[in-house]
MINU-730560 format. One record per residue (C-alpha): residue number from 1; residue in three letters; x, y, z. Coordinates in nm, 4 decimals. Layout:
BEGIN
<r seq="NUM" type="ala" X="X" Y="Y" Z="Z"/>
...
This chain:
BEGIN
<r seq="1" type="met" X="-15.0578" Y="-3.4470" Z="-9.5626"/>
<r seq="2" type="ala" X="-15.4122" Y="-3.5384" Z="-9.6423"/>
<r seq="3" type="val" X="-15.5231" Y="-3.8705" Z="-9.5877"/>
<r seq="4" type="pro" X="-15.8590" Y="-3.9963" Z="-9.7233"/>
<r seq="5" type="lys" X="-16.1059" Y="-4.0998" Z="-9.4924"/>
<r seq="6" type="arg" X="-16.2431" Y="-4.3853" Z="-9.6752"/>
<r seq="7" type="arg" X="-16.1017" Y="-4.6041" Z="-10.0163"/>
<r seq="8" type="met" X="-16.1634" Y="-4.4844" Z="-10.3550"/>
<r seq="9" type="ser" X="-16.2945" Y="-4.7107" Z="-10.5673"/>
<r seq="10" type="arg" X="-16.0941" Y="-4.7836" Z="-10.8965"/>
<r seq="11" type="ala" X="-16.3657" Y="-4.6730" Z="-11.1250"/>
<r seq="12" type="asn" X="-16.3982" Y="-4.3291" Z="-10.9376"/>
<r seq="13" type="thr" X="-16.0261" Y="-4.3156" Z="-10.9120"/>
<r seq="14" type="arg" X="-15.9694" Y="-4.3805" Z="-11.2943"/>
<r seq="15" type="ser" X="-16.2539" Y="-4.1424" Z="-11.3942"/>
<r seq="16" type="arg" X="-16.1180" Y="-3.8456" Z="-11.1936"/>
<r seq="17" type="arg" X="-15.7866" Y="-3.9371" Z="-11.3547"/>
<r seq="18" type="ser" X="-15.9320" Y="-3.9352" Z="-11.6954"/>
<r seq="19" type="gln" X="-16.0505" Y="-3.5547" Z="-11.6443"/>
<r seq="20" type="trp" X="-15.7019" Y="-3.4424" Z="-11.6466"/>
<r seq="21" type="lys" X="-15.5583" Y="-3.3226" Z="-11.9601"/>
<r seq="22" type="ala" X="-15.2247" Y="-3.1323" Z="-12.0503"/>
<r seq="23" type="asp" X="-15.2165" Y="-2.7579" Z="-12.2142"/>
<r seq="24" type="asn" X="-15.0956" Y="-2.7210" Z="-12.5660"/>
<r seq="25" type="val" X="-14.8028" Y="-2.5105" Z="-12.5156"/>
<r seq="26" type="ala" X="-14.8579" Y="-2.1241" Z="-12.5721"/>
<r seq="27" type="leu" X="-14.6582" Y="-2.0099" Z="-12.9032"/>
<r seq="28" type="gln" X="-14.5967" Y="-1.6447" Z="-12.9528"/>
<r seq="29" type="glu" X="-14.5013" Y="-1.4919" Z="-13.2699"/>
<r seq="30" type="glu" X="-14.1567" Y="-1.3054" Z="-13.2612"/>
<r seq="31" type="lys" X="-13.9246" Y="-1.1927" Z="-13.5560"/>
<r seq="32" type="ile" X="-13.5790" Y="-1.3058" Z="-13.5055"/>
<r seq="33" type="asn" X="-13.3317" Y="-1.1980" Z="-13.7729"/>
<r seq="34" type="gly" X="-13.5681" Y="-1.0536" Z="-13.9496"/>
<r seq="35" type="val" X="-13.8016" Y="-1.4191" Z="-13.9978"/>
<r seq="36" type="ser" X="-14.1305" Y="-1.4144" Z="-13.8012"/>
<r seq="37" type="gln" X="-14.1296" Y="-1.7489" Z="-13.5904"/>
<r seq="38" type="arg" X="-14.3625" Y="-1.8916" Z="-13.3359"/>
<r seq="39" type="ile" X="-14.1930" Y="-2.0281" Z="-13.0288"/>
<r seq="40" type="pro" X="-14.2950" Y="-2.0966" Z="-12.6969"/>
<r seq="41" type="arg" X="-14.3166" Y="-1.7686" Z="-12.4284"/>
<r seq="42" type="arg" X="-14.0917" Y="-1.9139" Z="-12.1948"/>
<r seq="43" type="leu" X="-13.7996" Y="-1.9320" Z="-12.5270"/>
<r seq="44" type="val" X="-13.8146" Y="-1.5886" Z="-12.6180"/>
<r seq="45" type="lys" X="-13.5513" Y="-1.4147" Z="-12.4317"/>
<r seq="46" type="ala" X="-13.3285" Y="-1.7178" Z="-12.4477"/>
<r seq="47" type="val" X="-13.3246" Y="-1.7194" Z="-12.8363"/>
<r seq="48" type="lys" X="-13.3131" Y="-1.3293" Z="-12.8841"/>
<r seq="49" type="leu" X="-12.9662" Y="-1.3887" Z="-12.6635"/>
<r seq="50" type="gly" X="-12.8781" Y="-1.6660" Z="-12.8790"/>
<r seq="51" type="leu" X="-12.8554" Y="-1.9242" Z="-12.5871"/>
<r seq="52" type="val" X="-13.0991" Y="-2.1299" Z="-12.7655"/>
<r seq="53" type="asp" X="-13.0805" Y="-2.2311" Z="-13.1646"/>
<r seq="54" type="leu" X="-13.3884" Y="-2.2716" Z="-13.3550"/>
<r seq="55" type="asp" X="-13.2447" Y="-2.4612" Z="-13.6331"/>
<r seq="56" type="arg" X="-13.1915" Y="-2.7566" Z="-13.4097"/>
<r seq="57" type="arg" X="-13.5951" Y="-2.7875" Z="-13.3400"/>
């Protein structure tokens, strides 16, 4: 496990943490039951198999 050689200041720690941002979920256009829907890519297969209900979102 990496161990820092020196203590990092609070200002440096907070400025480093503030640069992190979460990405938006990539939506994919899919036709399901003849209706075009935008759903996350990781759920496309589950929706087509009927494991996930889109009406409950």
